[in-house]
C-alpha positions as CSV (number, residue, x, y, z in Angstrom):
1,X,39.4,120.9,247.4
2,X,36.8,122.5,244.4
3,X,39.1,125.5,242.7
4,X,36.8,128.6,243.3
5,X,38.6,130.5,241.1
6,X,37.4,128.0,237.9
7,X,36.1,130.1,235.0
8,X,32.4,129.2,234.9
9,X,32.4,128.5,231.4
10,X,35.1,126.3,231.7
11,X,32.8,124.8,234.9
12,X,30.0,124.5,232.3
13,X,31.6,122.7,229.9
14,X,32.8,120.4,232.2
15,X,29.3,119.6,233.4
16,X,28.0,119.5,229.8
17,X,30.6,116.7,228.9
18,X,30.1,114.7,232.1
19,X,26.2,115.0,231.3
20,X,26.6,113.9,227.5
21,X,28.4,111.0,229.1
22,X,25.9,109.6,230.8
23,X,23.7,110.1,228.1
24,X,26.1,107.8,226.0
25,X,26.1,105.0,228.9
26,X,22.3,105.2,228.9
27,X,21.9,106.7,232.2
28,X,19.4,109.0,231.2
29,X,17.8,109.9,234.6
30,X,22.0,111.9,235.8
31,X,22.0,113.0,231.9
32,X,18.7,115.2,232.2
33,X,19.6,116.7,235.6
34,X,23.2,117.8,234.3
35,X,21.5,119.1,231.4
36,X,19.0,121.2,233.6
37,X,21.7,122.1,235.7
38,X,23.1,124.0,232.6
39,X,20.8,125.3,231.7
40,X,19.5,126.6,235.3
41,X,22.9,128.3,235.3
42,X,22.9,129.1,231.5
43,X,19.8,129.4,229.8
44,X,20.6,130.3,225.9
45,X,22.8,126.9,226.5
46,X,22.4,126.1,223.0
47,X,24.0,122.3,223.3
48,X,22.2,121.4,226.2
49,X,19.1,122.6,225.2
50,X,19.1,120.8,221.9
51,X,20.5,117.6,224.2
52,X,18.0,117.6,227.0
53,X,15.1,118.9,224.4
54,X,15.9,115.9,221.9
55,X,15.7,113.7,224.5
56,X,12.7,114.5,226.1
57,X,11.3,114.0,222.4
58,X,12.8,110.3,221.6
59,X,11.4,109.5,225.2
60,X,7.5,110.8,224.5
61,X,7.7,113.4,227.0
62,X,6.7,116.1,224.5
63,X,5.0,118.5,227.0
64,X,8.6,118.6,228.4
65,X,10.2,119.3,225.3
66,X,8.2,121.8,224.6
67,X,9.0,123.8,227.6
68,X,12.5,123.2,227.3
69,X,12.4,124.1,223.1
70,X,9.5,127.6,224.0
71,X,11.6,129.0,226.8
72,X,15.0,128.5,224.5
73,X,13.7,130.4,221.9
74,X,12.7,132.9,224.2
75,X,16.3,133.6,224.8
76,X,17.5,132.8,221.4
77,X,15.1,133.3,218.8
78,X,17.0,132.9,215.6
79,X,18.3,129.5,216.7
80,X,16.6,127.9,213.7
81,X,17.8,124.1,215.2
82,X,15.4,125.6,218.0
83,X,12.3,126.1,215.8
84,X,12.4,122.8,214.2
85,X,12.3,121.0,216.9
86,X,9.9,122.5,218.6
87,X,7.3,122.2,216.3
88,X,8.2,118.8,215.9
89,X,7.4,118.8,219.8
90,X,4.3,120.8,219.0
91,X,3.0,119.2,216.1
92,X,3.7,115.3,217.9
93,X,1.8,116.5,220.7
94,X,-1.2,119.1,219.3
95,X,-0.8,118.5,215.2
96,X,-0.1,121.0,212.8
97,X,-3.2,123.2,212.9
98,X,-1.7,123.6,216.8
99,X,1.5,124.9,215.1
100,X,-0.2,127.0,212.7
101,X,-1.8,128.9,215.4
102,X,1.3,129.4,217.4
103,X,3.2,131.3,214.8
104,X,-0.5,133.1,213.8
105,X,-0.5,131.7,210.1
106,X,-3.5,132.3,208.9
107,X,-4.8,131.3,205.5
108,X,-6.5,134.1,203.7
109,X,-7.1,132.8,200.0
110,X,-9.9,130.9,199.2
111,X,-8.8,129.1,196.6
112,X,-8.0,125.0,196.1
113,X,-4.3,124.5,196.9
114,X,-3.4,121.9,194.1
115,X,0.3,121.3,194.2
116,X,1.1,118.5,192.1
117,X,4.3,116.5,192.9
118,X,6.4,117.7,189.9
119,X,5.7,121.6,190.9
120,X,8.3,123.9,192.2
121,X,7.6,126.3,195.2
122,X,8.5,129.6,195.6
123,X,8.6,130.6,199.3
124,X,8.5,134.6,200.2
125,X,7.8,136.6,203.2
126,X,6.6,140.3,201.9
127,X,5.5,143.5,204.0
128,X,4.8,146.2,201.8
129,X,6.2,144.9,198.5
130,X,3.4,146.2,196.3
131,X,6.3,148.1,193.8
132,X,8.5,145.1,193.2
133,X,5.5,142.0,193.3
134,X,4.3,141.9,189.9
135,X,7.9,142.0,188.5
136,X,8.8,139.7,191.0
137,X,6.3,136.9,190.3
138,X,6.7,137.8,186.3
139,X,10.3,136.7,186.2
140,X,9.7,133.3,188.5
141,X,6.6,132.4,186.6
142,X,8.8,132.7,183.5
143,X,11.4,130.7,185.2
144,X,9.3,127.8,185.6
145,X,8.3,128.2,189.2
146,X,4.7,126.8,189.6
147,X,3.8,127.9,192.9
148,X,3.7,130.5,195.4
149,X,3.4,130.1,198.9
150,X,3.4,133.4,200.4
151,X,3.3,134.6,204.3
152,X,2.1,138.9,204.0
153,X,3.9,139.9,207.8
154,X,0.5,143.0,208.0
155,X,1.6,145.0,204.8
156,X,-0.7,148.3,204.6
157,X,0.2,149.2,200.7
158,X,-1.9,147.0,199.0
159,X,0.1,143.8,198.9
160,X,-2.0,141.0,200.3
161,X,-5.2,142.1,198.4
162,X,-3.1,142.3,195.0
163,X,-1.8,139.2,195.9
164,X,-5.1,137.8,196.5
165,X,-5.4,137.8,192.5
166,X,-3.1,136.0,191.5
167,X,-4.1,132.4,190.8
168,X,-0.6,130.7,191.3
169,X,-0.7,132.2,194.8
170,X,-1.6,131.0,198.1
171,X,-1.4,133.6,200.8
172,X,-0.8,133.4,204.7
173,X,-0.6,136.4,206.8
174,X,0.9,136.4,210.1
175,X,1.0,139.7,212.7
176,X,3.6,137.5,215.1
177,X,7.2,138.7,215.3
178,X,9.2,138.8,211.8
179,X,12.2,138.4,214.5
180,X,10.7,135.8,216.5
181,X,9.3,133.4,213.5
182,X,13.1,133.5,212.7
183,X,12.8,135.8,210.1
184,X,9.9,133.4,208.1
185,X,12.3,130.3,208.6
186,X,9.2,129.5,211.4
187,X,6.9,130.1,208.8
188,X,8.0,127.7,205.8
189,X,9.2,125.1,208.3
190,X,4.9,124.6,208.6
191,X,4.2,125.7,204.7
192,X,6.8,122.8,203.7
193,X,5.5,120.5,205.9
194,X,2.0,120.7,204.9
195,X,3.0,121.2,201.4
196,X,6.6,121.0,200.4
197,X,7.8,117.5,201.3
198,X,9.7,115.7,198.0
199,X,9.4,119.3,196.2
200,X,12.1,122.0,195.1
201,X,11.6,125.0,196.8
202,X,12.8,128.5,196.3
203,X,12.8,130.4,199.3
204,X,13.8,134.4,198.3
205,X,13.2,137.7,199.8
206,X,10.7,139.6,196.8
207,X,13.7,142.0,196.0
208,X,15.7,139.3,195.0
209,X,15.9,137.5,191.6
210,X,18.0,134.0,191.4
211,X,20.6,133.8,188.3
212,X,22.9,131.2,187.4
213,X,24.7,129.7,184.6
214,X,23.0,129.9,181.5
215,X,20.0,131.3,183.0
216,X,18.8,133.0,179.7
217,X,18.4,129.4,178.3
218,X,17.7,127.2,181.2
219,X,14.7,127.7,183.5
220,X,14.4,126.6,186.8
221,X,12.6,123.5,185.9
222,X,15.6,122.2,183.9
223,X,18.1,123.4,186.6
224,X,16.0,121.0,189.6
225,X,16.1,118.2,187.1
226,X,19.8,118.8,187.0
227,X,20.4,118.8,190.2
228,X,18.2,115.6,191.1
229,X,20.1,113.5,188.0
230,X,23.4,114.5,190.0
231,X,21.5,113.6,193.6
232,X,21.9,117.0,194.6
233,X,19.5,118.3,197.0
234,X,21.1,121.8,197.9
235,X,22.1,125.0,195.3
236,X,24.2,127.8,196.5
237,X,24.1,131.0,195.8
238,X,25.8,134.3,196.5
239,X,24.1,137.6,197.5
240,X,24.8,140.1,194.9
241,X,24.0,143.6,195.4
242,X,22.7,145.6,192.5
243,X,22.8,149.4,192.4
244,X,22.4,152.1,189.1
245,X,24.8,154.6,188.7
246,X,22.5,157.5,190.4
247,X,22.0,158.2,194.2
248,X,19.6,155.8,195.8
249,X,17.5,158.7,196.2
250,X,17.1,159.3,192.6
251,X,16.9,155.7,191.4
252,X,13.2,155.7,190.8
253,X,11.5,152.4,190.0
254,X,7.8,151.7,188.0
255,X,5.9,149.3,189.2
256,X,6.0,146.0,186.8
257,X,9.4,147.0,184.9
258,X,12.7,144.7,185.2
259,X,14.6,145.4,187.6
260,X,18.2,145.0,185.8
261,X,16.9,148.4,184.2
262,X,17.0,150.4,187.0
263,X,19.5,148.4,188.7
264,X,22.3,147.0,186.4
265,X,25.1,147.8,188.0
266,X,27.5,145.5,191.1
267,X,30.8,145.1,192.7
268,X,33.5,143.0,190.7
269,X,35.0,142.4,193.8
270,X,31.8,140.5,195.1
271,X,33.2,139.9,199.0
272,X,35.5,141.1,201.0
273,X,36.2,138.0,203.8
274,X,35.2,134.4,203.4
275,X,35.6,131.5,205.6
276,X,35.9,127.5,204.7
277,X,33.9,124.9,205.9
278,X,31.8,128.1,207.8
279,X,28.1,128.0,208.7
280,X,26.5,126.4,212.1
281,X,27.2,122.9,210.0
282,X,31.0,123.0,208.1
283,X,29.5,122.7,205.3
284,X,30.2,125.6,202.7
285,X,32.2,128.2,201.7
286,X,30.7,131.6,203.6
287,X,31.4,135.2,202.3
288,X,31.3,138.3,203.7
289,X,31.0,141.9,202.6
290,X,30.4,143.2,199.0
291,X,29.1,146.3,198.0
292,X,27.4,147.1,201.5
293,X,30.6,146.7,203.3
294,X,32.4,149.4,201.4
295,X,29.7,152.3,201.6
296,X,27.8,151.3,204.7
297,X,31.1,149.5,206.9
298,X,32.0,146.8,208.3
299,X,30.1,146.9,211.2
300,X,26.9,145.7,209.2
301,X,28.5,142.1,209.2
302,X,27.1,141.6,205.6
303,X,26.9,137.9,205.1
304,X,26.0,137.3,201.8
305,X,26.1,133.3,201.4
306,X,23.0,132.1,200.7
307,X,20.7,128.4,199.8
308,X,18.0,129.7,198.2
309,X,17.3,126.1,196.3
310,X,16.6,123.0,198.4
311,X,14.6,120.0,197.9
312,X,12.6,119.9,200.7
313,X,11.9,116.4,203.3
314,X,11.0,116.9,206.9
315,X,15.5,116.4,207.5
316,X,16.3,119.8,206.6
317,X,16.5,122.6,208.8
318,X,15.0,125.9,207.8
319,X,17.4,128.9,208.4
320,X,16.8,132.4,209.0
321,X,17.4,134.2,205.4
322,X,18.7,131.1,203.9
323,X,21.7,131.6,204.3
324,X,23.1,127.9,205.3
325,X,22.0,124.2,205.1
326,X,22.2,121.5,207.7
327,X,22.4,118.8,204.5
328,X,25.7,117.1,204.3
329,X,28.5,119.0,201.6
330,X,28.0,115.6,199.5
331,X,24.1,116.6,198.7
332,X,25.2,120.7,197.7
333,X,25.9,121.2,194.5
334,X,29.2,122.0,193.2
335,X,27.4,124.7,190.5
336,X,26.5,128.1,192.4
337,X,24.0,130.8,191.3
338,X,23.9,134.4,192.5
339,X,20.5,136.2,194.1
340,X,20.6,139.3,192.0
341,X,19.9,141.5,195.3
342,X,17.5,145.3,194.5
343,X,17.2,146.9,197.9
344,X,18.5,150.3,196.6
345,X,15.6,151.8,194.9
346,X,14.8,155.4,195.8
347,X,11.9,154.0,198.3
348,X,14.8,152.3,200.5
349,X,15.2,155.8,202.2
350,X,12.2,155.7,204.1
351,X,12.2,152.0,204.1
352,X,15.6,151.6,206.3
353,X,14.7,154.6,208.7
354,X,11.1,152.2,209.1
355,X,13.3,149.2,209.7
356,X,15.9,150.7,211.8
357,X,13.5,151.6,214.1
358,X,11.2,148.2,214.1
359,X,14.2,146.6,215.0
360,X,12.5,143.3,213.7
361,X,15.7,142.2,211.6
362,X,19.2,140.3,212.5
363,X,20.5,142.0,215.5
364,X,18.1,144.4,215.9
365,X,18.0,146.0,212.8
366,X,22.2,146.5,213.2
367,X,22.0,146.9,209.0
368,X,19.2,149.0,208.5
369,X,20.5,151.4,212.0
370,X,23.6,151.2,209.2
371,X,21.9,151.7,206.3
372,X,19.7,154.8,207.9
373,X,22.7,156.1,209.2
374,X,25.2,156.3,206.2
375,X,21.4,157.7,204.0
376,X,21.0,160.6,206.7
377,X,24.8,161.5,207.2
378,X,25.0,161.9,202.6
379,X,21.2,162.3,201.1
380,X,22.8,162.0,197.9
381,X,25.0,158.1,198.6
382,X,25.8,156.3,196.0
383,X,27.0,152.8,195.6
384,X,28.5,153.1,192.1
385,X,32.1,153.7,192.2
386,X,33.7,152.9,188.5
387,X,36.9,151.6,190.0
388,X,34.8,148.6,191.8
389,X,31.4,149.1,189.4
390,X,30.8,146.3,186.7
391,X,27.3,146.9,184.5
392,X,26.1,143.1,184.6
393,X,25.7,141.6,180.6
394,X,25.2,138.1,180.8
395,X,25.4,134.8,182.9
396,X,28.4,134.0,181.3
397,X,30.1,137.5,182.7
398,X,30.1,135.9,186.2
399,X,31.4,133.1,185.7
400,X,34.1,134.6,184.4
401,X,34.4,136.8,187.6
402,X,33.7,133.9,190.1
403,X,30.6,134.9,191.1
404,X,29.3,132.0,189.5
405,X,30.2,128.7,189.4
406,X,29.9,125.8,186.6
407,X,29.4,122.0,186.8
408,X,29.2,120.3,183.6
409,X,29.1,116.9,184.5
410,X,25.8,115.5,183.9
411,X,26.0,112.2,183.1
412,X,22.7,110.3,183.7
413,X,20.3,110.9,180.9
414,X,17.3,112.9,181.9
415,X,14.7,111.3,182.5
416,X,10.9,111.4,182.2
417,X,9.6,113.6,184.9
418,X,7.6,111.3,187.5
419,X,4.2,112.2,188.3
420,X,2.6,111.5,192.2
421,X,-0.8,112.8,191.9
422,X,-1.6,115.7,194.3
423,X,-3.8,114.5,197.1
424,X,-5.9,117.5,199.0
425,X,-5.7,118.0,202.7
426,X,-9.3,117.8,204.1
427,X,-10.5,119.8,206.7
428,X,-9.3,119.3,210.3
429,X,-12.7,119.0,212.0
430,X,-14.6,117.2,215.3
431,X,-16.0,115.4,213.4
432,X,-13.6,113.4,211.3
433,X,-13.5,109.9,212.0
434,X,-10.7,107.7,212.4
435,X,-10.6,105.5,209.8
436,X,-12.0,105.5,206.3
437,X,-12.5,102.3,204.3
438,X,-12.2,102.6,200.7
439,X,-13.9,99.2,198.8
440,X,-13.2,99.4,195.2
441,X,-15.6,97.5,193.1
442,X,-16.0,97.2,188.8
443,X,-17.3,94.3,187.3
444,X,-16.7,91.3,189.8
445,X,-19.8,90.7,192.1
446,X,-18.6,87.4,193.4
447,X,-16.4,88.2,196.5
448,X,-18.0,91.5,196.9
449,X,-20.5,90.8,200.1
450,X,-17.9,89.0,201.8
451,X,-15.3,91.9,201.6
452,X,-18.0,94.2,202.7
453,X,-19.1,91.9,205.5
454,X,-16.0,91.4,206.4
455,X,-15.5,95.5,207.6
456,X,-19.2,95.9,208.6
457,X,-18.4,93.1,211.3
458,X,-15.8,94.9,212.7
459,X,-16.9,98.6,212.2
460,X,-17.4,101.3,214.6
461,X,-19.8,103.8,214.5
462,X,-19.8,106.4,211.3
463,X,-18.4,109.1,213.9
464,X,-15.1,106.6,214.2
465,X,-15.1,105.1,210.9
466,X,-16.1,106.3,207.1
467,X,-16.7,103.4,205.0
468,X,-17.7,103.9,201.2
469,X,-18.2,101.6,198.1
470,X,-16.2,103.2,195.2
471,X,-17.6,101.7,191.3
472,X,-14.7,102.1,188.9
473,X,-17.4,103.3,186.0
474,X,-19.2,100.0,185.3
475,X,-22.1,99.6,183.4
476,X,-25.4,100.9,185.3
477,X,-26.9,97.3,185.5
478,X,-23.7,96.3,187.5
479,X,-24.0,99.4,189.3
480,X,-27.6,98.9,190.5
481,X,-26.7,95.4,191.4
482,X,-23.8,96.8,193.4
483,X,-26.2,98.8,194.8
484,X,-28.6,96.7,196.0
485,X,-25.7,94.0,197.6
486,X,-24.7,97.3,199.5
487,X,-28.3,97.9,201.3
488,X,-29.7,93.9,201.6
489,X,-26.3,93.8,203.6
490,X,-25.6,97.4,205.4
491,X,-28.5,99.4,205.0
492,X,-27.7,103.0,204.9
493,X,-24.9,102.7,206.8
494,X,-22.1,102.3,204.1
495,X,-21.9,105.3,201.1
496,X,-21.8,103.8,197.3
497,X,-19.9,106.5,194.9
498,X,-20.8,106.0,191.0
499,X,-17.4,107.0,189.1
500,X,-18.8,108.3,185.7
501,X,-15.8,106.4,183.6
502,X,-13.5,103.4,184.1
503,X,-10.0,104.2,185.4
504,X,-8.3,101.3,186.1
505,X,-5.7,101.2,188.6
506,X,-4.0,103.1,190.3
507,X,-6.3,105.8,189.1
508,X,-9.3,104.7,191.4
509,X,-7.3,104.3,194.0
510,X,-6.3,108.2,193.9
511,X,-10.0,108.9,193.7
512,X,-10.7,106.8,197.1
513,X,-7.6,108.7,198.5
514,X,-9.3,112.2,197.3
515,X,-12.9,110.9,199.0
516,X,-11.5,109.9,202.3
517,X,-12.2,111.7,205.1
518,X,-10.4,110.4,208.0
519,X,-7.3,110.5,209.6
520,X,-6.0,106.9,208.5
521,X,-7.2,104.9,205.0
522,X,-7.5,101.3,204.6
523,X,-8.1,100.4,200.5
524,X,-9.4,96.8,199.8
525,X,-10.4,95.3,196.7
526,X,-14.3,93.4,196.3
527,X,-12.3,90.0,196.3
528,X,-10.0,90.7,199.6
529,X,-11.3,90.5,203.1
530,X,-10.2,91.1,206.4
531,X,-10.5,89.1,209.4
532,X,-12.2,90.0,213.1
533,X,-9.9,92.9,215.1
534,X,-8.0,93.6,211.7
535,X,-8.6,97.6,212.9
536,X,-8.6,97.0,216.8
537,X,-4.9,95.7,216.3
538,X,-3.6,98.3,214.2
539,X,-5.2,101.0,215.7
540,X,-3.6,100.2,219.1
541,X,0.0,100.0,216.9
542,X,-0.9,103.3,215.7
543,X,-1.9,105.0,219.1
544,X,1.5,103.2,220.4
545,X,3.8,104.7,218.0
546,X,2.0,107.6,216.5
547,X,5.1,108.9,214.2
548,X,4.6,106.1,212.1
549,X,3.3,107.1,208.2
550,X,1.6,103.0,208.0
551,X,0.9,99.9,210.1
552,X,0.1,96.6,208.4
553,X,-0.5,92.8,209.1
554,X,0.9,89.7,207.6
555,X,-1.5,88.2,205.6
556,X,-2.4,85.2,203.6
557,X,-2.2,84.5,199.7
558,X,-5.5,82.3,199.1
559,X,-6.8,80.9,196.1
560,X,-10.4,81.3,194.6
561,X,-12.1,79.3,196.7
562,X,-10.9,81.0,200.0
563,X,-8.4,78.3,200.9
564,X,-5.0,79.6,202.1
565,X,-1.9,78.2,200.0
566,X,1.1,80.6,201.7
567,X,1.4,83.4,204.5
568,X,3.9,86.9,203.3
569,X,6.9,87.7,205.0
570,X,7.0,87.8,209.0
571,X,8.7,91.3,209.4
572,X,9.2,90.8,212.7
573,X,8.2,87.9,215.7
574,X,6.3,90.7,217.9
575,X,4.1,93.7,217.0
576,X,6.2,97.1,216.5
577,X,8.4,99.3,213.9
578,X,10.0,97.2,211.8
579,X,13.9,97.7,211.8
580,X,15.7,99.1,208.3
581,X,12.2,98.6,206.6
582,X,13.6,100.0,203.8
583,X,16.5,97.8,203.4
584,X,13.6,95.0,202.7
585,X,10.8,96.4,201.0
586,X,13.3,98.6,198.8
587,X,14.3,95.7,196.9
588,X,11.0,93.1,196.8
589,X,7.5,94.3,197.4
590,X,6.8,92.2,200.6
591,X,2.9,93.3,200.8
592,X,-0.6,93.9,199.6
593,X,-3.0,96.4,199.9
594,X,-5.8,94.8,202.1
595,X,-2.8,94.2,204.6
596,X,-2.0,97.4,205.1
597,X,-3.4,101.3,206.1
598,X,-2.1,104.8,205.9
599,X,-2.5,107.7,207.0
600,X,-3.9,110.2,205.0
601,X,-1.3,113.0,205.4
602,X,1.3,110.6,204.6
603,X,-0.8,110.9,200.7
604,X,-1.1,114.6,201.0
605,X,2.6,115.1,201.8
606,X,3.9,112.1,199.3
607,X,0.9,112.5,196.9
608,X,-0.8,109.5,195.5
609,X,-0.4,106.5,193.5
610,X,1.5,106.7,190.3
611,X,0.3,105.9,187.4
612,X,3.5,105.4,185.6
613,X,4.2,102.4,187.8
614,X,1.7,100.6,186.5
615,X,1.1,97.0,187.3
616,X,3.3,97.6,190.3
617,X,2.3,101.2,191.4
618,X,1.5,99.7,195.2
619,X,5.4,98.6,195.4
620,X,6.3,102.0,194.8
621,X,4.0,103.4,197.3
622,X,5.4,101.1,199.7
623,X,9.0,102.5,198.9
624,X,8.0,105.8,199.2
625,X,6.7,106.0,202.6
626,X,9.5,103.5,203.9
627,X,11.9,106.8,203.0
628,X,10.2,109.5,205.0
629,X,8.4,107.6,207.9
630,X,8.2,104.5,210.2
631,X,5.8,101.2,209.8
632,X,4.3,99.3,212.1
633,X,4.2,95.6,212.1
634,X,1.6,93.2,213.2
635,X,3.1,89.1,213.1
636,X,-0.9,87.8,212.9
637,X,-2.3,87.5,209.8
638,X,-5.7,89.6,209.9
639,X,-6.1,90.2,205.8
640,X,-6.8,87.6,203.0
641,X,-5.4,88.1,199.7
642,X,-7.4,86.2,196.7
643,X,-5.1,85.1,193.8
644,X,-7.0,84.4,190.5
645,X,-5.3,82.4,187.4
646,X,-7.7,84.1,185.0
647,X,-6.8,87.9,186.6
648,X,-5.0,90.6,185.1
649,X,-2.4,90.0,186.8
650,X,-2.0,86.0,185.2
651,X,-2.0,88.0,182.2
652,X,0.9,90.4,183.0
653,X,2.7,87.1,184.1
654,X,2.7,85.4,180.8
655,X,4.0,88.4,178.6
656,X,6.7,89.5,181.2
657,X,5.2,93.2,181.3
658,X,5.2,92.7,185.2
659,X,9.1,92.6,185.0
660,X,9.1,95.6,182.8
661,X,6.5,97.9,185.3
662,X,9.0,96.4,188.0
663,X,12.1,97.8,186.3
664,X,9.9,101.5,185.7
665,X,9.0,101.6,189.0
666,X,12.9,100.8,190.1
667,X,13.6,103.9,188.1
668,X,11.2,106.0,189.8
669,X,12.6,104.6,193.3
670,X,15.5,106.9,192.2
671,X,14.3,109.9,192.6
672,X,13.3,109.7,195.9
673,X,15.9,106.9,197.9
674,X,18.6,107.9,200.0
675,X,21.8,108.9,198.0
676,X,23.5,106.5,200.0
677,X,21.7,103.4,199.6
678,X,20.0,104.2,196.6
679,X,22.5,102.3,193.4
680,X,22.4,99.8,196.4
681,X,19.2,99.0,196.3
682,X,18.7,99.0,192.8
683,X,20.8,96.9,192.4
684,X,20.1,94.4,194.5
685,X,16.7,95.1,193.3
686,X,17.3,93.9,189.8
687,X,18.5,91.0,190.7
688,X,15.9,89.9,192.6
689,X,13.7,90.0,189.8
690,X,15.2,88.9,187.4
691,X,15.9,85.5,189.7
692,X,12.1,85.5,189.8
693,X,11.1,86.3,186.4
694,X,13.8,83.1,185.9
695,X,11.9,81.4,188.3
696,X,8.7,82.0,186.3
697,X,10.4,81.0,183.5
698,X,11.0,77.9,184.9
699,X,7.2,77.3,185.6
700,X,6.0,78.0,182.0
701,X,8.6,75.5,180.7
702,X,7.4,72.9,182.7
703,X,4.1,73.0,181.2
704,X,5.8,73.6,177.4
705,X,4.4,78.2,177.2
706,X,7.5,79.0,175.8
707,X,6.5,81.9,174.6
708,X,5.7,83.2,178.2
709,X,9.1,81.4,179.2
710,X,11.0,83.3,176.7
711,X,9.3,86.4,177.2
712,X,10.0,86.2,181.0
713,X,14.0,85.5,180.1
714,X,14.5,88.5,178.1
715,X,12.9,90.7,181.0
716,X,14.8,89.3,183.3
717,X,18.3,89.6,181.7
718,X,17.1,93.4,181.4
719,X,16.8,93.4,185.0
720,X,20.2,92.2,185.5
721,X,23.0,90.0,184.1
722,X,24.9,89.7,187.6
723,X,26.7,86.2,188.2
724,X,24.2,84.6,190.1
725,X,21.8,85.4,187.3
726,X,23.9,83.9,184.8
727,X,24.1,80.7,186.9
728,X,20.8,80.1,186.9
729,X,20.4,81.4,183.2
730,X,22.7,78.3,182.4
731,X,20.8,75.7,185.3
732,X,17.5,76.5,183.8
733,X,18.7,76.0,180.1
734,X,20.3,72.8,181.2
735,X,17.5,71.4,182.8
736,X,14.7,72.6,179.5
737,X,17.4,70.5,177.4
738,X,17.1,67.8,179.7
739,X,13.8,67.6,180.1
740,X,13.4,67.9,183.8
């Protein structure tokens, strides 16, 4: 007999555990039914919402996932995970433009968004902050912030007009509820998905200045490089209230003035309560209290912990107010900063009353109600108290007081910054083609016609495929010959672009990416070609798995006459997403450019081809894509890569420079490979390419090209001297000595 006195919450817990068991056993329909019953009884049940919504997404039922998360946000608009997964589903179903519409984000400035891969970004929501904005921008510019992404939540004081005049500020406006946008985190999620992948991002309010150990001499750029060297992705800070020695009403601030000149004091006892392994992910020490609890009381629940600086990738869940992070504890720096919080100028008196009535802040603006009540009771309210207050001197003082934490471990030498060139997004229009096929040609015309014909023979119309030939700065006579070949083969179907100067690889590829308008880009050398059904086959794979970032086919290596020499690796027997692709591509380049198509949005997010990678720029790009996106494989050989004995790559092999470039790519990849696998992948890649160098040297010794052999042995040993390498070297030297 059922227990009629069973606690309803206990009954839901049992139902949730039962549904989880069904899910673990693979009985999804029973699991889904169980989660639905829970949400019918308790619509704001967070774990059931997350389980059910994510189940729907995983199985492609995006409309149902959207409904689940949209309803959940009505009950709990400040649950950051709901926003993250709702956006995932909405973008997956309708594209990012629909997500921008949902959150009512409208771009207001008209300047080009020229964000480069090394840029550090600052995200801030403002509403009537014209007083603070001039110094806020000055402070962060001096600290190394490159670009500001600002959301204006319907200012009426001239803030929007001021921001539109700033050359490094990109502005969106939204009339959407600040509360329903999870205090700005919902807006930032969209902006960073589009512009911030792989960037260090500072998320602050206009009244917050980031302060950290040695900040007097160390820029935020320096701090981010230090965090990169330690393989960290997040930097904690304490929210430290700053105030003057006068009443709030008498604390007058002039626009453009250094905040600290007006409010230089803080509480020595910077918190009242702390919890180890706190926050929703149990990965941080969290602090409550501070000067506000001392003055306004405990009812405000003043949360002092923040994670204002993080390296953003798609796995980051952004928190309202950025008070916590979902990143694992190992990714969070031991070093800690402070956000100096300059709320208490004289303008705060009216502001507190307005926000108390507007009720857009946390808990129905409960903190602002405490502020307004305290100020109404005492017009001369002053945070300064000689028993508690200390004047800020420098960062070392805050270290000594335990507010800032240092971490002197910095074992890895600083490397040259890596530049991933910015690829600007293109306008999303109904006329945008699915494909952009970009064929590069310089001075070699012998095979160009075959490459062009192989595309045209299977090309849909211009509305579906942009075809453009890009010349890399040849002489005018060569350019005219290229144009004549295009006209003879394609008429007016193919556009011809004459780049004004010769830039070489990989820069001419980046020219192609910027000129491409299609959703998917295929780069083709003038001497390679593709088999019939190449585009049809890869598009079928793309449409089967819309979340992939790239798709490629098996390909054949051919000689100058076009005769097949060998095939590339068979990554899987049937078409589909490659399992553990990073584990393969991270240790050896396994494909050539004509075989792969890449979503343009991937280049927009990750940047273009890296010139510092030199001859191995393609392998570097395939690794970068594999870190962030699943990749599709077609086992039929539908592309052909031509090898030339007298090519530039042959010269590289003779000098050993291809191994030098490979080592550089291995170093570059350290900046983005996952922390838990980067060292293992790097070691394996070094060993693989050392073995390759010794194989090359062996062939060179057989034809008595001793100088080339020595060069490859030397460079190979700089890659690795592991036991397999030393054994192979001994074997090689013995064979050479014996003349075999």
